[in-house]
N, C-alpha and C positions, 0 to 999 in steps of 0.2 A: 353031750353025743347026739341028742336032736336038735342042738344048736347047729353042732356041725353039718348036720343031715340038709336041714334046712340053707343052710349056705348053697353046699353043693347043687341042691337039688335049681335054687335058684341062678345059679350061674349057669346050669345044665338049660335053664330054661329059656337065658338069653340068648346063648350059643345059639340055640335052634332057630329062634328069631331073626338071628342076624342072617344064619344062611336062608332061610324063609325069603328073606327079602333081599337079599342077594340074589336066588333062583330066579325070582319075579321080576327084578332088574334086569338080568340077563335074558331071560325071556321076552319082555318088553324090546330090548337092544336090537334082539334079532326083526321081529314083528316091524320093528322100524328100518333096521336095514333092507329087509326084503320086499318091503312098499317102495320106501326109495327104490330100490335097484330095479323095481317091476315100472315104477315110472321112468326112471330117469335110463333105462338100460335100452339095450336094440330092441326092434320086436322082429326079430330074427330069433331071437333064444327063445327056443320051447319051452325051455325049462321053467324061467322067469314066470309066470302066470301060471305054471301048476306052485310054485310057492306062493305067489301073493295069494292064488284062492285060499291056499293051505290057512296061510296068515287071517286073512280077511275072516275065514271061517273060525280059530281059535278065539277073535279078538269076538264076534258074536257069541260065543261061547260062555265069554266073559263076562259082555254086556248084559246076559238073562240074571247075571245073581242079583237079586236084591242088594246084598249093602252096597254093590257098587251104584247100582241103577239111584238109591236114598244118597252116596255121596254126590253123584253127578249133578242129581239135581237141588241140593243143597248148596254146594257151586253157583247154578244156576240163579237161584234165588237171591244169594248171599251178593253184597256190593263190593267192590276191592278192596276199600278200607276196612269194612265187616273179617275181610278173607286176613289180610295183612295183621291186624289185630287179635285175629283169632290165635295165630303161627309165634308172633312175635311179642312180647312185652312192651308198654311205654319206654321203662327205661331203655330198650335194647335197637327202642324205633328212635327215641333220641339221639343216642350215640350213633346209630348208622349215619343218620341223619347229619349231624359234626363231619363225622369221619369223611364221607362223600361230599363235603361243599367243595365245589368249583375253586379250582385259582383264582379265580379274578375275584370274586368275594372275601378269600381269605387276604387278600393284597392290599385291600383296603382296610385291614384291622386296623386302629389306630394306636400306636405304643403305650404303654404304659409308663411315664416318663417320671411314676413318684416312686422314691429312694426308699418309702417306708411301706410297711406292712400294715394291711389292713386293721389289723389287731393292735400295732402304737398306736394307729389314726382314732381307733375307738379309744384306748386310754387315753389318749391327749385331750378328749372332747370331754373327761370327766372330770367337775370341780374340785378345786384342790380344798376343798372344804370336806366333801364328801370320802376323799381318800383319807385325810386324819381322825374322822369320826370314828371310834371304838364300837367294834361287833356288838354281837349280842350275849349275854351272858352266858349261854351253854355253850355257843360256839367258843366264847375267849377262853374256857376252863377246859372245853379241849384242845386248842393248839395252844395255850400259851406256855405248857411246860416243851411241847418240841419245838417253838420258838425261839424260849429259850436256849434249849440248848445247842440250836443252830449257830446261835448269834455267839455264846460265848467258843463254839470251835470256830467260826470264821474271824472273830477279834484276836482270842486266844485269854485263857483265865486268868493271866496273872498283870491286866493292865489294868490300871485305876479306874474308878466306875465315871472320873470327869473326862477321861479321854477318852472311850467308849462314846459318851454324850456326846462328844465333838467328830466325831467319827459318824455316827448316825447323822447330826444335821448337817455335815459335808456332804453325803450320802443322799439326803432329802434335798439339799440344793442342787446337787447335779441330775439327779431326777427331775426335779422342777424344770432344772436350764432343756432338758433334753425335750419335755413335752412342751417347752413352750418355743423351740424349733421347729418341732413338729405342727405344731397351731401355726407358724409362720409361714411354713412350707404349705398347708393347706391351707392360708388365707392367699395364698401366693395363686396356687392352682384355683383358686373358683375367681378370681380375679382373670386369670388369662380365660377360663371358662365363660366367663359374662362377656370378657373381649371377644371371642370367638362369636359366640351369638350377638352382641351388638353388630359386627362386620354381615352377620348372614342377614342380621334385620335389613343394616343398611341396602344391602346389595337386593332385597326382597322389595323394600323402599322406590331403589331406583328402576328396578322393573315395573313396580306399581305404576310410578312417575311415568317411566313412560307411553305406559297405557292410558294416562288421562290424556297426556299430547295426542296420542291417536286419534281417542275421543272427543276432544277437543276439536282435530282437524276433520272429521267425519261429520261433526256437530256443522261445523261450518260450511262443508258441502251440501249438506241435508237443506241447512239455509237455502245458499246460492240456488239450490234445486227448485225451491220453493218460489223464490220471487224469477225465477224464470217461467214457473206454470203458473204464478200470479199475471207476468206479463204476458202470456199465451192468453190466457182467460182474456185481459183485456183488451186486448187486438182482434180478439173473434166478438166479444161485445160491439166493437166497431166496425166489424165487417159487416154485422149483422143490424148496423142500426144503419148504414152506407146502403145494404141490399134495399131496408125498410124504405129508406128516402131515395133512391131511384123506380124501386117500382108505384111509389106514390105520383113521381113525376111523369109516370110512361102512362096515366091513367086517360082516355082518347078526351078530346078539346067539347064542350058545351057550347050550346047555339049562341052565337053574338049578336048584340043586339046594332043596327046601324052607327050609334054615337059612339058604341066600343070601336066597330071597324074603322072610325073616321079617325080615332085617336092613332090607331095602329096604322092608318097612312100616316100620321103625321110621325111616327116614332119611325118609320123607314125612311123617310125624307132624312132623318139624320147621319149624323156620322156611321157608317157602317161599322166602321171598326171598334164601335163603344159595343159593353156587354151590356145587354140590360139586367137590373134586378133580379127580374125574373127567372133568365138563363144562370145567371151565378148562381141564385137556390138550388137550381139543379143540381151541379156540379159537385161532385162527394165533397166534403171537407179533407184537406192531407191531413194525412196519420200523422203524430207528432214521433220524431226521433230522439228524444229523451226516453232514458230510464227512469222507470220508478223504480226506486228503491223504499225499504219502510226506514222510519223514520231514525230509529235505533234497530241494534241489534236483540234478536229476542232472549237471547242465552249470553251470560257475561263469563268470561273464563275464567277460572278460578287456579289456575296451573304455579302463578307467580305466588299463590300463598303459601306454598309447600315448599318453596326452595330454602336455604340459609340465608339470614338476612345481607345482606352485602353480594348477595351471587351478581355476576353480569348477565342479562339476557344475549344481548345486541348493541354494536356498537356500528354507529353509519359515519360516515363522511357525508355530510348531508349539504355543505357549503364550503366553498372556497375561503370564506371571511368569518369575521366574530359573529356569533350567535346575537341575536337581539331580540329575538320573542319567541316563544316555541311554546305548546300546549296542544292535548290529547283529549278525547273524547271519554272514553274510557281502555281496561288494560287490554291489550292486543287488539286495540281497536285503530282509531285512525289519528294523525298527527300531524299539526299544520308546523311550520319552523320558518323564522323570516332570519335574514343575513344583511349585513353591509355588503353584501355582492348585488343588492337590489332584487333579490328572487325570493320570492315564496313558493315552498314547496309543499306538498301534500302525501304522506306516508301511510301507508299498510304495514303497523305495527305488526304484525301478525306474521310477515313474510320479508319486513324490512325492506321493502320498495316503493321506490317512488312515484305516486299516481301519475302527477304532474302538479304542473305550476298553475298558480294564480297569476293573473299577468293583469296587469291595470292602472296600478300607480308607475307615479315615476318620481320615484323615490324611494328608497329605504323604507322597511316596515320598521316601526318602534314597537309597536302594543298588538294584541293578536288577543282573542279569545275564542274557543271555541264550547260548540255547545249543543250536544246532539249531531244534525248535519250543518250548521248553521256558522258560518266562522263570518269576524266582525273584523278587521284589521284598521290600525291609526296609522298613517308615514309621515313620513318627513315634507312630502309634499302638502299638508295640512288638510288633507280630504279622509274619509273613512270611507270605507266599502264594506258589501256585506255578499258574502257569496252563500248558494245552495250546493254542499257537494253531495247531496242526492241526486243528483243531475251528472253526474260526474260518468263518462262514457270508461266503465273498470270493472273488472270481472277478477272476484280473489283468487279464482281458479285459473286464471291466467297468469299460469309460474313459470310457464316453460313456453323456448321460442324455436322456431322450426326452419331447419337448414336443409335446404334440398328435401330426401325422404323421411329424416331421421331428428326425433325429439331431444334434444340436448335443455339441461339445464342451465339459466342465466346465472353468469359469473357473478356473484354478488360478494366479492374480495374483500367491499367495505374503502378501497383505497381511495375510489372516486364517486361522484355522485351518479346514481344510475339515472339513465336517459329517461325520460319518460314520453309517453305518444302527445304530440305537440297540438293535439285538438280536443284530448283527454277532458278536458276543463272548460272547453268553448261554453259549455251551457251554464256555468256554476254562477256567473255573477248577478247579483239580482239590481242592486243600486246604489248610490253612490251620495256621500252626505258631505258636502261644502258649504262650511260657514267660518271656519276658522283660519285665520291670516297667518296662522306661524303652525310648526308641527304639533303633531297631535304623539303626546309622549304616554296618555294612559288611556283607558278607557273600561268598561264594563257591560252588559245589558242582560237584564232578565228579563223573561216575558216578549213585550211590546214597546218596553224602553232601555234604550243606552244612553249611558252618560259617559262624556269626554271630554277630558284632559288638556291642556294646551299650552306652548309656551308664549304663547298672548295672552297669560294670566288670567281665563277665563274658563268655567265650565261649562258645557253646552248638553242641557236634556232632549234628546231627540224620540219624536213618535214613530217605532216601524211600521205602522200603520198609515200613517200620512205621507211618511217619509220625508219630515222636514223638523226644523228646529224646534222646541215648544217654551225653551225658555234658557236664559245664559245669565250665568252666574259670575261677578266680576269679585277676582278673591279679596283683591285688596279693598276695596269698597265693601261688601263683607264685614272683610276683618273690622275695616274702621265701625260700621255699625252696630259689630258687637261688644266693641271695647265700649264705643258711647250708650251706650243701650246696658250692659252688665256693668259701668262705672270702674273699670280696672282696667288692666294692662295685658290680662290672661287675652283677650282675644284679637290684638292687633299684634299687626306684622311686627316682627323683633327679629335684632341682629343677634347670630349664633356664638357670638363668639371667637368666632375664626376667621381664618380667611376665605374668602366664598370661592368656592368650587365651581369652576366656569363649565366643567363638565357637567352639574347636576342637572336634574330637570326643574322646572317651577313647580309644575303636579308632579310629583313622582309616583303617585299611586294612587289609587280612589278603589271603592264599593261600592253598588248601592242595592239596596233592598227596599220593593217596597217605596217608600216614600224617603228613604232612609238613605241617606249617601255620610261615608264616611273617606275623607280627602284628605293625602298627607301632601306635605308642600315643601320645600327650599326654607322653611326659617324653620324649620324641624317641628313644625306642632303638627297633632291630627284634630281636625276638626268636623263636627257632627253636622250636617246639615238636614234641614227639613225642606222635601221639594214641594211640600204644596206652598210653603212662604217664603222659600226663599234665602231663609234666613238660618246663621248658623247658631245655633241651641246649648252647644257645650265646645269646648276647646281644651284639648289632653296636651297638656305643657309635660316634657321633661327629656325629649331626645336635644342633644347638644350641634347635632348636624342635619343635611337634609335627610326628608325621608323617600326611601326607595321604593319598598314594598309594604303593602299591608294585607288583612285578611282578617274577617269576622263571621263567628257565628251567635247560637242565641246570647251567651253571654258573657264571652271574652272576643276582646281586640287585639290582634297582635301587629305588632310594627318590627319593619326593618330600616336603619337609618345607618348613612356614611360616617357617624360618630361608632361604627363596630359593635354597636348594642343592641339586641333582639329582648322587646318593652311589651310584656303581656298585660292589657287591660281591662278592669273589669266593667263593661257596660253598665253595670244598675249605679254605683257609685261614681265612677268615674276615676279611681284613683289604680296604681300599679298594681298591678298583681301579684309579679314576679318579674326579673329579668334576669340577664346575662350577658356578656361580652364575649370578643375574641380579638383578635387579634391584627384582622382587616376589618375594611369596609363590609357593609351587607349589601350585597347588588340587588338580591332575589330571594324572595323567600315563602311559601307555601306549606301548610297544616291540609293533615285531614284526621281523623278521629284518634289516632293515636300518639302522631308524635308530630316534630314540626323538623325542617327541612331548610337550609340556609345556605347561599352559595355567597361566601366573602372574598374570593379573590386567590382561591388556592387552589391546588388539581383532584381536590375532594369536597364533598358536599358535607357540611355539619349536619348532623342529626339528633336532636334534644327529642328522648321518649316520654313522655310524660307522665305515662303512667310508674316510670322505678326512678325518676329525674337523673336517665343514665346519658352520656355524652358518650357519642360515637361516630367513626367518619366513614364515608361509604364514597367509593370510584374507584378510578383508575389509580389515583394517587396512594392508594391504603400499598400497594406490592409493587410502586416502581421502581424504588429501590432494588429489591431481591428481582426483579424483571430487566433492569437496565434501561427505563424506559423515562421518558421525560411527556408527561400528558400535560397538554395547555391546563390554565385556568379555567374554570367555570364560573362561567354569566350567568346562565337563567337556571330554574329547575323547578320544577313541576313534580305532585305527589299524589295519587289517588288512589286509596285503598292497596297502600302498599307498594303499588308500582310507580317509579322512580323513574323521570327523566332527566337528561342534565344537559342541557348546550356549554361549550366551551369556545375560547375565544378563537381556535384556530379550524372553526367550522363543523367538528367532530358532535356526536351526538350519542349518549350513552343511557342504557336502560339497562334499569337495577332493580334488584327486588330489596326491600327497605324492610 
C-alpha cells in the first residue's frame, strides 16, 4: 500500500507541474500577442494601449522575482556553447549535427565499394598459425564438451572418424581460401587508394611546378628591372660628368701674353672650318647608344630539373636548311644556331624567340661556341668571328607587339623562323680572325685563347687580347715528328682501312684547356698536344673512322667517330676505359655530369646514363609512330645540366629534358 500511495503522489505532482507550465506558456503567449498587436496594430484603437500597459505591468512583476533575475543573469554570463551543453548531451549534439548536415556535404561522401565486412577484414588479418594454436587449459576444458556435442550434431555420430577428419580439413581449406580472397581484395583496395593518393600528389606537383615557372618569370622581370635601373644610373652619372665638364669650360679667360696673342692670330689665319683641339675638348662626349648588360644571369632556372626525363619543352623552326652547329650558355638562356642557309641566329630560350642574326660571314658557319655573352663562329669562308651578345638591343620583356591600340601576343607557332629586328645585333661584332686558307671546321676557346682547326690541315692558336695568331700547328708534320721521336707508328698518319669519306672533315673536333689540346682527325686518331712546345705528347689509337666529336674533363676523354662507336679514354693511362657502338655513324656528342648524349643520324638522341649504365632514346622520334609524324634526323646535340638541345636536318631545333 505505501508503494501505491507514493506512485499516486508522484503522478499527481507531475500533472500539477505540467498544468503549471501550460498556464505559464499560455500567459506568455497572451503577453507576446498583446505586445505585438500594440506595436503593429492601428494607433486609433484605444483598447490596444490599455492591453499593452497591462501586459508590461505583469512583465515587470515577473521580472522582480529573484529566481527569474538570477536565471537571466546566468544566461547573460554564459556563452552559447555552455548554454547548448547545459541543455543537450554530447551524444545528442553529435546526433543532431549529423542529422542536419547539408545535402551538398552528404552528396560527396565516397561510397563503400568493399563487399566484405569489417569483421571479415579483421579475421583475414589474423595469421593462420595463430588460428591453429590451442587455447588455454581452463578455456579448453570449459568448451571442449560443447564443441564435441556441436561437431557430433553437425556431422552425425554414424560417420567414421577418418571421414570426419577429412570434412574438418575441407572446412579449414575452404576457410583459408575465403580468407585469402578477403586479403586479396584488401590488397586491391589498398592499391586503388595508393593510386588515388599518387594522382592527387601528381596534381599538386603540377600546381607547384606551374608556381615555380611563375616565380622564374617574375625573377627574370626583376633582373630586367634591375638592369634598367643600372642603365639609368649610368646615364645619370654621365650627365653629371658632362655638366662638370661644361662648367669647367665656362670659366672666365685669364690675361693673355703678347706671344700667346700672336699665336692666336696665326690660328685665326688658318682655315675657319678647322675645329681646334680646345674647342673639341669643350664639346660633351656623345652618349653611347649601346645597352649595358651583365655578363650572365644572376639566377639560373631550375624548372627543367623537375620535368620527367624525355619531356619536350619546345620546338622551333630555326632555319630552312640543315643545322650545322648550335650551342647555348645556360638552360633557358641564349642559344646560337647556324645552318646551310648561310644564317646565324640568336635565340632567347626562355620564350623561344629569335633575338637577331649575326651577319658578317660570306658562307655557312660550320662550328660555333657560346661562352657567357661571347660567341665564336668558324665559317666555310676560312674566317673566325667573335661577337659580344651583351651589346644586343633586346629586352626579354618585349614579348608583345602593338597593333593599333591593342596589345596582342606574338604568334609563335613554330612553323616559320621568327622575324628579328634587323638592327638588334648591329653592335655585337668584335673582330675577325683571318689566317686559314680553307674552311674552319672546329674551334674552341677558353679565356683569352682560341684554337681552331681547318681543312687546310693546320691548327692555329689565337690570342684574343692581341687579336692575332700566335702559333700554327701542322698536323701532318707534327704526326711525323711524333712518329720519329717515339720510334713507333702510333703517332704517324695512318689509313683507316676503309674507303675515305669525302664529307669527313680533316679536323673533326678539338678542345683546349690551359696548355693542353685534344684534337681528333680524319685518320681516326686522337692526338694530345702541348701548346707550350707545339708537340704531340700522346696519341690515342682505337677508332677506325674519322673522329667527329670529342670532349674531356679531369679524368676521361670521350670521342665519337664515323665508325659508329663512342669511346671513353682514361687520360691518366691513355687506355680505353669503356666503349659502346650504335647502328649509324656518330655526328655529334656532348656529356655532362651524368649522361653522354649522341647524334647518330636517327630521329632521336641517344643517351647513355653513366650512373646506372642505361641506354635510352630522347626526342621526337620516340613517339613518332604513335603520332603519325616523321621527324628528320638529328645532326647536332648539346646538353648542360639535363637541358638538351638538338638540331635536325630540316632546320628544326628541339629542346628536351634528359
